[in-house]
C-alpha positions, 0 to 999 in steps of 0.5 A: 867881914859880912857875909860878903863884901864887894869892890868895884873899880875901872881896870886899866888892861893891856894886850886883854890881860889882868892877873889875880895874885897873892898880896906881895906875889910878882905877876906871872911872866908867861900866858898859862895854858888852859886847863887841858882836859877842861879849857874855861878859856878866859880864866887860867891859873897856875900856881898861885896866880890866875890871868882873866883875859878881857876882850877889850886890848887895851884901856879901860874895862869896868871890874867887880869883886866879890869876896863871899863865905859861900858861893854867891851864885851865878849872874846868869841874867846879867852876864854873857859868859861864866866860868870857874876853876879853882885858886889856891891862895898862900897868903889868904890875902889878894890883888888884882893887878893890872899889866904888869903889876903897874897899878894893884887893886887890893881886894878885902881878905878871904873869909877862911886865910889861906886855902882853896877858893873857887872862882867865877869869872862873869863876863859882859860884851866881850864881843863888843869890846874885841871889837872896838880893841882900844877904849881908854875913856869909855867902858866897853866890856865888864867883869864879875869875879866871885871868890869863896871858899871851897875845895879844889874842883874841876872847872867848868863853863856856867854860861857860853855865848860870846865869840871870845869865849869859844875863841879862848877855849879853842886856844888852849 
């Protein structure tokens, strides 16, 4: 792997959900709770699974994932909302899964193998996606996920401007 590897694809979502999981792991059966002291709303982790929340209820969202050896830096100009949380991979290989695991997108191999990583979830146009609700042919909201090795640390909100992020942070 070079310093960073990036993949982009259309991600089909249902019920505003996509999942980041270790390869050959099942998608979560229930919507995980947000972090109790530091809610980030649109990125929730339980065990070796993460839930990514979208504005669009059903349809296609733009998705880009960057796996890096070090923090690639937040894109504060290109995205309205940015949150971070720690994630532990048991295998060092991840999938980004669509609803109920119907389709999986294999991601670049994690640079440090199994262990702790930091996830930074960027979101653009979440409010518009929620308003549209369903879009099967046009991408309304888009997302960028950064993944890099980092010891476990507290979740944080880097940037918050959308009503959707405010809602999900208060929904627990």
